[in-house]
Structure formats: structure tokens, C-alpha cells
N, C-alpha and C positions, 0 to 999 in steps of 0.2 A: 604430754608426750615427750619421748626420748629425743634429743638432740640427735638429726638428720631423718627424723621419721615426719617431715614436712609432707604433708597431703594439697598438692594445690587445688584438686578437686573442692575440697572442704574449706581449705584454709585452715588446718588445724595444723597442731605440730609446731615443730621449732626447728631452727638450722643451725649449725655452728656459724659463730661470728667469725668473719674474718677483714685482716686490716684494711681499712679502707686507702683510697688515693692519698689523702690528706692527712692520713692519720699523727705524721712527724709534726704538723703545724697545733695541732690543738695544744692548748695552753702558753703558744709561743705567741701567738697571732691574734690581733684586734679585727674581728669581723663585723663591718656594718654594711647594711641593706642601704643600696643607693640609687634610687628609686626617681623613675621620667616618666614623666605622662607626655602624652604624642605631639600636645600644643603648648609645648614648653615648661610645665610647670615643673620642678623637682623638690624631691625630699629635702629637709632643712639639713640633713646628712652631705646631702651633695654639694650644698651651698658651704658647708662648714669645711668641707675639704677643700675647695677650690679656694676659698678664702685662705686657708695655710698655706696649701701650694703656694698661692701669688705671693705672700708676708715671707715664706721662708726661701722656697724655691728660685721662685721666677721674679719674685719685685713686680714692678710696673713695667718694664721694659722688655719688647721682644728682642729675640735673637734675630740674627739677619737673614735666616731661613724661615721664621715665622711671618718675618715682616715680609720675606718676599711671597708668602702663601695668604696672606690678608688682603682684604679690601680697607678701603678709606674709612671704613666706618668701625674698625677694629683695631686700633693703633697701640692700645695697650693688653697686658696681657690676660686679664678676665674677660673681658669682652669678644676676643680672639681666643680663647678656651671656650666660651659658652656657644661661640660660632662653631669649633668645630664638631662640639658635642650637639651641636644641633644636628649637622650634617651627618653624623654617625647614627643619630637617631633615625632621623626620615630614611636614610637609606636600609636600615633595617628593617623599618617600617614596612618600604617598598619592596623588599624582597620577602618577609613574610605575605604581603598581599598578594604577589606576584606568585608564590607557591601555591596559595589558598585558591588563587583562578584557577592555576594550572591543575591541581586536584580535581577541583570542582568540573573543567572542560573535562578532564581523562574519563571522569563517571560518567558522562553524557554518550548517548549513539551517535554516529556519524564521523565523518573528517573532522568536522569542523565544530563538535561537540555539541552540534544541534542536533534535534531527533530526526 
């Protein structure tokens, strides 16, 4: 079909291309998939990135703010960074579970989600 003749009922035709939000970054930025598993595993890309940051930017020492934010178990940058990532991951998982539970309870009859 011609450009602009998109038919959503049949999925046929085409639409004119539009400039995307990140078009300016094409060819200028390196994109890496950083994958986390909910029980602590991470992709090799995450480990490589954290290792690079620890060597270049952070070194082994924590800033005074990081030192105040951490526990006795993370007195160097890498354990501190891993603990912070873990907290963010579990917070996101809890938020997602809460949304799923809320959506499920709204789909049931009755004021308390019961039938």
C-alpha cells in the first residue's frame, strides 16, 4: 500500500517514518543490555560495567556520603554498588507485585476483592 494507508483492522499498509526520541544518539552511543535476575544473578555486561566504574571513577574507597549510607558489610565501592543495585531491583519487583495484586483484586467482585 501507499504511505499513510495503514489499516489497523487488517495490519496492512504502511505509515510514514517519524523521527524517534533517541534518533540523535544513533551512531554516537553504545547500547548494552544490562540484565538482572531477581535472586541476584546479573549479566556479564553488568559485571564488566561495574568493574570499569570501580577502576576508573570510584576506585576502592567510598565517598563520605556513600560511607554514611552503607553498613559494615560494604566498606568498599563494589559491595556498596551491588547492595544499592539489589535494593533497587527488589524495590522494583515489590512495586510490580503490588501493581499485579492490585489489578487482580480490582477485577474481583466485592469491596475486599472477594466474590
